[in-house]
C-alpha positions in Angstrom: 28.0 -32.2 -18.1 30.2 -34.8 -16.4 32.7 -34.5 -13.6 36.0 -36.2 -14.7 37.8 -35.8 -11.4 38.0 -34.2 -8.0 40.5 -31.4 -7.1 42.4 -32.8 -4.1 46.1 -31.7 -4.3 45.7 -28.0 -5.0 48.4 -25.7 -3.6 46.1 -22.7 -3.3 42.6 -21.7 -4.2 40.4 -18.6 -4.0 36.9 -18.1 -5.4 34.0 -15.7 -4.7 30.3 -15.3 -5.2 28.8 -11.9 -5.9 25.3 -10.7 -5.7 25.1 -8.4 -8.7 28.0 -9.6 -10.9 30.0 -12.7 -11.9 32.4 -14.0 -9.3 35.9 -15.1 -10.2 38.5 -17.5 -8.8 41.8 -19.2 -9.3 42.8 -22.8 -8.5 46.5 -23.6 -8.4 47.2 -27.3 -9.2 50.4 -29.2 -8.6 52.3 -30.1 -11.8 52.3 -33.8 -10.8 48.5 -33.9 -10.4 46.8 -36.0 -13.1 44.0 -33.4 -13.2 46.5 -30.7 -14.0 47.8 -32.8 -16.9 44.2 -33.4 -18.0 43.4 -29.7 -18.1 46.6 -28.5 -19.6 47.4 -31.2 -22.2 44.6 -33.7 -22.7 41.7 -31.3 -23.3 41.0 -29.6 -26.6 41.2 -25.9 -26.7 37.6 -25.8 -27.9 36.2 -28.0 -25.1 34.4 -26.5 -22.1 35.5 -27.2 -18.6 33.4 -26.6 -15.5 34.2 -26.6 -11.8 31.7 -27.4 -9.1 32.6 -26.5 -5.5 30.7 -27.9 -2.4 31.8 -25.9 0.6 30.7 -28.8 2.8 31.6 -32.0 1.0 29.6 -34.0 3.6 26.3 -32.2 2.7 26.3 -31.7 -1.0 23.3 -29.7 -2.2 22.5 -27.6 -5.2 21.6 -24.6 -3.0 25.1 -24.4 -1.4 27.0 -25.7 -4.4 29.0 -23.1 -6.5 29.4 -23.6 -10.2 32.2 -22.0 -12.3 33.3 -22.1 -15.9 37.0 -22.3 -16.7 38.2 -19.3 -18.7 42.0 -19.7 -18.7 44.5 -22.5 -18.1 48.1 -21.4 -17.5 51.1 -23.7 -17.2 53.5 -21.6 -15.0 57.1 -22.1 -14.1 58.0 -20.2 -11.0 61.2 -18.5 -10.0 62.1 -21.4 -7.5 61.8 -23.9 -10.3 58.5 -25.4 -9.3 55.7 -25.7 -11.8 51.9 -25.4 -11.4 48.8 -25.2 -13.6 46.8 -22.2 -12.8 43.1 -22.4 -13.6 41.0 -19.2 -13.8 37.3 -19.5 -13.4 34.2 -17.3 -13.5 30.9 -18.0 -11.9 28.0 -19.4 -14.0 26.1 -16.1 -13.4 28.2 -15.0 -16.4 25.5 -16.7 -18.6 23.2 -13.8 -17.8 25.6 -11.5 -19.8 25.3 -13.8 -22.8 21.5 -14.2 -23.0 20.0 -11.6 -25.2 16.4 -10.5 -24.6 15.0 -10.0 -28.1 12.5 -7.5 -29.3 10.5 -10.3 -30.9 12.0 -13.4 -29.5 9.6 -15.8 -31.2 10.5 -14.6 -34.7 13.5 -14.7 -36.9 16.0 -11.8 -36.7 15.2 -11.0 -40.3 11.5 -10.3 -39.3 11.0 -8.4 -36.0 7.4 -7.0 -36.0 7.7 -5.8 -32.4 10.1 -2.8 -32.0 10.7 -3.7 -28.4 9.8 -6.4 -26.0 7.6 -5.0 -23.2 6.2 -7.0 -20.3 4.5 -5.9 -17.1 4.2 -8.4 -14.2 5.6 -9.2 -10.8 9.3 -8.8 -11.3 10.4 -12.5 -10.6 7.7 -13.8 -12.9 8.4 -11.1 -15.4 12.2 -11.9 -15.7 11.6 -15.6 -15.5 9.1 -15.6 -18.3 11.1 -13.3 -20.5 14.3 -15.3 -20.0 12.4 -18.6 -20.6 11.2 -17.3 -24.0 14.7 -16.3 -25.0 16.2 -19.6 -23.9 13.5 -21.4 -25.9 14.8 -19.5 -28.9 18.1 -21.4 -28.4 17.0 -24.8 -27.1 13.4 -25.6 -27.9 13.3 -27.3 -31.3 9.9 -25.9 -32.2 11.1 -22.4 -31.8 14.9 -22.6 -32.2 14.7 -23.7 -35.9 12.1 -21.1 -37.1 14.0 -18.3 -35.4 17.3 -19.4 -37.1 16.2 -19.7 -40.7 19.5 -18.4 -42.1 21.7 -20.0 -39.4 21.9 -23.7 -40.4 24.6 -24.5 -37.9 22.0 -23.8 -35.2 19.8 -26.5 -36.7 22.5 -29.1 -36.3 23.1 -28.3 -32.6 19.3 -28.5 -31.8 18.6 -31.7 -29.8 15.3 -33.5 -29.9 15.5 -34.1 -26.1 15.2 -30.4 -25.6 11.5 -30.6 -26.3 11.2 -30.8 -22.5 12.5 -27.6 -20.8 13.8 -29.8 -18.0 16.4 -31.1 -20.4 17.8 -27.8 -21.3 21.4 -27.2 -20.2 20.5 -23.8 -18.9 17.1 -23.5 -17.1 15.2 -20.7 -15.4 13.9 -21.6 -12.0 10.1 -21.9 -12.2 8.2 -19.1 -10.6 4.5 -19.5 -9.7 3.0 -16.3 -11.0 0.0 -16.5 -8.7 2.1 -16.5 -5.5 4.8 -14.2 -6.7 4.8 -11.3 -4.2 7.7 -9.3 -5.8 7.0 -5.8 -6.9 5.3 -5.2 -10.2 7.7 -3.5 -12.6 7.7 -3.1 -16.4 10.5 -4.6 -18.5 11.5 -3.3 -21.9 14.3 -4.8 -24.0 15.6 -4.6 -27.5 18.3 -7.2 -27.8 20.2 -6.2 -24.7 21.6 -8.9 -22.4 19.8 -10.2 -19.3 22.4 -8.8 -16.9 22.1 -5.2 -18.2 18.3 -5.2 -18.3 17.7 -6.9 -14.9 20.3 -5.3 -12.7 18.5 -2.0 -12.0 15.2 -3.7 -11.8 16.4 -6.3 -9.3 18.2 -3.6 -7.2 15.0 -1.5 -7.1 12.7 -4.3 -6.0 15.1 -6.0 -3.6 15.4 -9.1 -5.7 18.5 -10.9 -7.0 19.7 -13.2 -9.8 21.4 -16.3 -8.3 23.1 -19.0 -10.3 23.1 -22.7 -9.2 24.5 -25.9 -10.7 22.3 -28.9 -10.3 23.8 -32.5 -10.6 21.9 -35.8 -11.0 23.1 -36.8 -7.5 20.9 -34.1 -5.9 17.7 -35.5 -4.5 15.7 -32.2 -4.5 14.4 -30.5 -7.6 16.0 -27.1 -8.4 12.4 -25.9 -9.1 10.8 -26.0 -5.6 7.7 -24.0 -6.7 7.1 -26.4 -9.6 7.7 -29.4 -7.3 5.0 -28.1 -5.0 2.5 -28.3 -7.9 3.5 -31.6 -9.6 5.8 -33.4 -7.1 9.5 -33.6 -6.8 10.0 -36.5 -9.2 8.3 -34.8 -12.1 10.1 -31.5 -11.4 13.6 -33.0 -11.6 15.7 -32.1 -14.6 16.8 -35.0 -16.8 20.4 -33.9 -17.0 23.0 -31.7 -15.1 22.1 -28.1 -15.7 22.7 -24.5 -14.8 19.9 -22.9 -12.9 19.2 -19.1 -13.1 17.0 -18.2 -10.2 15.2 -14.9 -9.6 14.8 -14.7 -5.8 13.0 -12.1 -3.7 15.2 -10.9 -0.8 13.3 -7.7 -0.2 11.7 -8.8 3.1 8.3 -7.8 1.9 5.5 -10.3 2.4 2.1 -8.5 2.1 -1.4 -9.0 3.4 -2.7 -11.4 0.7 0.2 -13.7 0.1 -0.5 -13.5 -3.7 0.6 -11.6 -6.7 -1.6 -8.7 -5.6 0.9 -7.8 -3.0 3.3 -6.8 -5.8 0.8 -4.1 -6.9 0.5 -2.9 -3.3 4.3 -2.9 -3.1 4.6 -0.8 -6.2 2.0 1.7 -5.1 3.5 2.1 -1.6 7.0 2.4 -2.9 6.1 5.1 -5.5 4.2 7.1 -2.8 7.1 6.8 -0.3 9.7 7.7 -2.9 7.8 10.7 -4.2 5.8 12.0 -1.2 7.4 10.7 2.0 10.9 11.6 0.8 9.9 15.2 0.1 7.3 16.0 2.8 8.2 13.9 5.8 11.6 12.2 5.5 11.7 10.7 9.0 14.6 8.5 9.9 13.8 7.2 13.4 16.4 4.5 13.6 19.3 6.7 12.3 20.4 4.3 9.5 20.3 7.0 6.8 17.2 5.6 5.1 13.8 7.3 5.3 11.3 5.1 7.2 8.5 3.8 5.0 5.1 5.4 5.7 2.7 4.4 2.9 4.1 0.9 2.7 3.3 0.4 6.4 -0.2 1.6 5.8 -0.6 -1.0 2.9 1.1 -3.8 4.9 4.1 -4.1 2.5 6.9 -2.6 4.6 10.0 -4.7 4.7 10.3 -6.8 7.8 13.4 -6.7 10.0 15.7 -9.6 9.2 16.3 -12.3 11.8 20.1 -12.5 11.2 21.9 -10.0 13.4 25.7 -9.3 13.5 26.5 -7.3 16.7 29.6 -5.2 17.2 31.1 -6.9 20.3 34.2 -8.6 21.5 33.4 -12.0 20.1 31.5 -10.9 17.0 32.3 -12.0 13.5 32.7 -8.5 12.3 36.3 -8.0 11.0 36.2 -4.5 9.8 33.6 -1.9 9.3 33.3 1.7 8.0 30.5 4.1 8.7 30.8 7.0 6.3 29.1 10.3 7.0 29.3 12.4 3.9 28.7 16.1 4.5 26.6 18.2 2.2 27.7 20.2 -0.7 26.3 23.4 -2.2 22.9 24.6 -0.9 21.7 26.0 -4.2 21.5 24.0 -7.5 21.2 25.7 -10.9 20.1 24.1 -14.2 19.1 25.1 -17.6 20.7 26.8 -20.6 17.7 26.9 -22.9 14.2 28.3 -22.5 11.3 25.9 -22.9 10.5 25.2 -26.5 6.9 26.3 -26.2 8.1 29.7 -24.9 10.5 30.2 -27.8 7.9 29.2 -30.2 5.3 31.6 -28.7 7.8 34.5 -28.8 8.6 33.7 -32.4 5.0 33.5 -33.4 4.1 36.8 -31.6 7.0 38.7 -33.2 6.5 37.3 -36.7 2.8 37.9 -36.5 3.4 41.5 -35.5 5.8 42.0 -38.3 3.3 40.6 -40.8 0.7 43.0 -39.6 3.1 45.9 -40.0 3.7 44.7 -43.6 0.0 44.8 -44.3 -0.3 48.3 -42.8 2.5 49.5 -45.1 0.6 48.2 -48.1 -2.7 49.7 -47.1 -1.1 53.0 -46.2 0.5 53.5 -49.6 -2.5 52.1 -51.4 -0.6 49.8 -53.7 -1.1 46.0 -53.9 2.5 45.2 -53.0 5.5 47.4 -51.9 9.1 46.4 -52.1 10.4 45.3 -48.7 7.0 44.8 -47.2 6.6 41.1 -48.0 8.9 38.9 -46.0 9.3 41.5 -43.3 8.4 38.8 -40.7 11.6 37.0 -41.6 13.6 39.8 -40.0 13.2 37.9 -36.8 15.5 34.9 -36.7 15.2 33.8 -33.0 17.1 36.7 -31.5 15.1 36.4 -28.3 15.4 32.7 -28.0 16.8 31.4 -24.6 16.5 34.9 -23.1 13.5 34.4 -20.8 13.3 31.5 -18.3 16.4 29.9 -19.6 17.8 29.1 -16.2 16.3 28.2 -12.8 17.7 27.6 -9.4 16.4 26.1 -6.2 17.7 26.1 -2.6 16.8 23.1 -0.5 15.1 24.6 2.6 15.9 21.5 4.8 19.6 21.8 3.9 19.8 25.6 4.1 18.5 25.6 7.7 21.4 23.5 8.9 24.1 25.0 6.8 26.0 28.0 8.3 27.2 31.2 6.6 30.4 29.5 5.3 28.6 26.7 3.4 29.2 26.2 -0.3 26.9 28.4 -2.2 26.0 27.2 -5.7 26.5 24.3 -8.1 25.3 23.7 -11.7 23.6 20.5 -12.8 23.6 20.0 -16.5 20.6 17.7 -17.1 19.1 18.1 -20.6 19.8 21.8 -20.7 16.3 23.2 -20.4 14.7 25.1 -17.5 11.1 25.3 -16.3 10.1 22.0 -17.8 9.2 18.8 -16.0 12.7 17.2 -16.5 14.3 20.3 -15.0 12.6 19.6 -11.7 14.0 16.1 -11.8 17.5 17.5 -12.7 17.4 19.8 -9.7 16.3 17.0 -7.5 19.2 14.8 -8.7 21.6 17.7 -8.0 20.3 18.1 -4.5 20.6 14.3 -3.8 24.2 14.3 -5.0 25.0 17.1 -2.6 22.9 16.3 0.4 24.4 14.8 3.5 24.4 10.9 3.5 25.2 8.1 5.8 26.5 4.8 4.3 28.5 1.8 5.5 30.5 -1.2 4.4 31.9 -4.0 6.5 33.6 -7.4 6.3 32.5 -10.3 8.5 33.8 -13.8 9.4 31.7 -16.9 8.7 30.5 -19.0 11.6 30.4 -16.2 14.2 27.5 -16.7 14.8 25.9 -17.5 11.5 27.1 -20.2 9.1 27.0 -20.0 5.3 24.7 -22.5 3.7 22.8 -23.1 6.9 21.6 -19.7 8.1 22.2 -17.5 5.1 23.1 -17.4 1.5 24.1 -14.7 -1.0 21.5 -11.9 -1.2 20.0 -12.6 2.3 19.3 -9.6 4.4 20.8 -9.0 7.9 21.1 -6.5 10.6 24.6 -5.2 11.1 25.7 -3.1 14.1 28.1 -0.2 13.4 28.8 2.5 15.9 25.7 1.6 17.9 23.4 1.8 14.8 21.8 -1.2 13.2 21.8 -1.2 9.4 19.7 -3.5 7.2 21.6 -4.7 4.1 22.0 -7.7 1.9 25.1 -9.9 1.8 26.6 -8.8 -1.4 29.7 -11.0 -1.7 31.3 -14.1 -0.3 34.9 -15.1 -0.8 36.7 -18.3 0.1 40.5 -18.4 0.2 43.3 -20.8 1.4 46.8 -22.0 0.5 49.4 -24.3 1.9 50.1 -22.1 4.9 46.6 -20.6 5.5 43.5 -22.6 6.4 40.4 -22.0 4.4 38.5 -19.0 5.6 35.4 -17.2 4.4 34.9 -13.4 4.3 31.6 -11.6 3.7 31.1 -8.3 2.0 28.1 -6.3 3.1 26.8 -2.9 2.1 27.5 -0.5 -0.7 27.5 3.2 -1.3 23.9 4.5 -1.0 23.7 6.7 -4.1 20.1 5.8 -5.0 17.8 8.7 -5.0 14.3 7.5 -3.9 12.5 10.4 -5.5 14.2 9.8 -8.8 13.4 6.1 -8.5 9.7 6.9 -7.9 9.5 9.2 -11.0 11.4 6.5 -13.0 8.8 3.9 -12.0 6.0 6.2 -13.1 7.8 7.0 -16.4 8.6 3.3 -17.1 5.0 2.3 -16.5 3.7 5.1 -18.8 6.2 4.3 -21.5 5.3 0.6 -21.3 1.6 1.3 -21.6 2.4 3.7 -24.5 4.4 1.0 -26.3 1.6 -1.5 -25.9 -1.0 0.9 -27.2 1.2 2.0 -30.0 1.9 -1.6 -31.0 -1.8 -2.4 -31.0 -2.6 0.6 -33.1 0.1 -0.3 -35.7 -1.1 -3.9 -35.8 -4.7 -2.8 -36.4 
């Protein structure tokens, strides 16, 4: 990857960086700019173009640099007769949507002995290792050729220099698994892309996937944890590259400082999500989030961030919205079908009774077989199915106490259509969470008042934001730069999102994912044996 020129005479520009998706941008170049001519006329359609943006050109560093891939080049003639070349770009995080996590990544697609890739580890190490294996499938010659037996074009594009992972054009930032304190979570994939698989896991654990672009001019290695082990010089890539980093922004440290904290984090989170949320949902600071109890006992409760944005006259807060969503119906119904075991028990009992009646008929008449006696049990064809325990309802006592006589009465949550089974309890809980009162917030802030991008914070970092006298803890979820000929460059932050996550559902999902992962491993071992 080389940089053929510098953008210096642009008419307008805007670009963004997002926490959980690919940011986009547009650069408007003057028609007379040689770089516009290079992009529009002297570059083949098949060639890739990249854009590297250093917000502070006097302090160029891979941590603050933003990398983009050109997606569209448009030569535009405007109404006033002027011409420009418009360049549309997308952030390098888009690579995550085009990296497939294979079921058996070390084998050819024609032979996949593993039905699904399952890995259980601290989340950062888990995702880094899984992504590394799948990148090796594309770049590492010892693995890329055997996994592409019937794709000879891939053999020709494999480079001998890629024997070293530090020479790969796309690299995963090294994670020391012994010191990784992120929450332990199971990962399962069957040829889904990295973005789809990682997004819910990262959100649940308070981690994030951040893209960087490293250039040979950078002095520091983009693998700081590897540099701490082998030194900065040995940890430097041998070429310009894209870095996909899995970073922990949860604010959780832990008592041991090792990977064991990830297990404590998981235990505390599951206990808080399943027990604290139901029995003692205390919100002492009024931010709409239940205060952790078991995580405090285990020493893995998130710490308060040091970055604070106050709502005052000279604050950088531009606009804010604190949303108080009132509750819905106080009673939630679900169901439609009786539990299968109940229908089967009724069917067995009735058919067994009819078969006994048939025997009595034969014995009473004294003949071996009477017409109409045999097959009498087939008279029952499930007429009583879904008649008993086919529906259930539940009224939330905490909600009902505060609602008055004019509250909405009932709602129906579909779920899987069965009542009085384990999943029905989760369905009712989901319905209650959708209809319970909630407090959420979103806000926009200005950079440099008081904290500065690239010095004090970066994408994904946590901060305290004051709205209406209440301090909310939230990650910085988006950063956007914009300027034109009449407007100086300015940076706007986007913080917060709708809080639709149900902690109880997340706790049960963590238990279910762990059980399914263990079951997959045991099943795979049994099949292999």
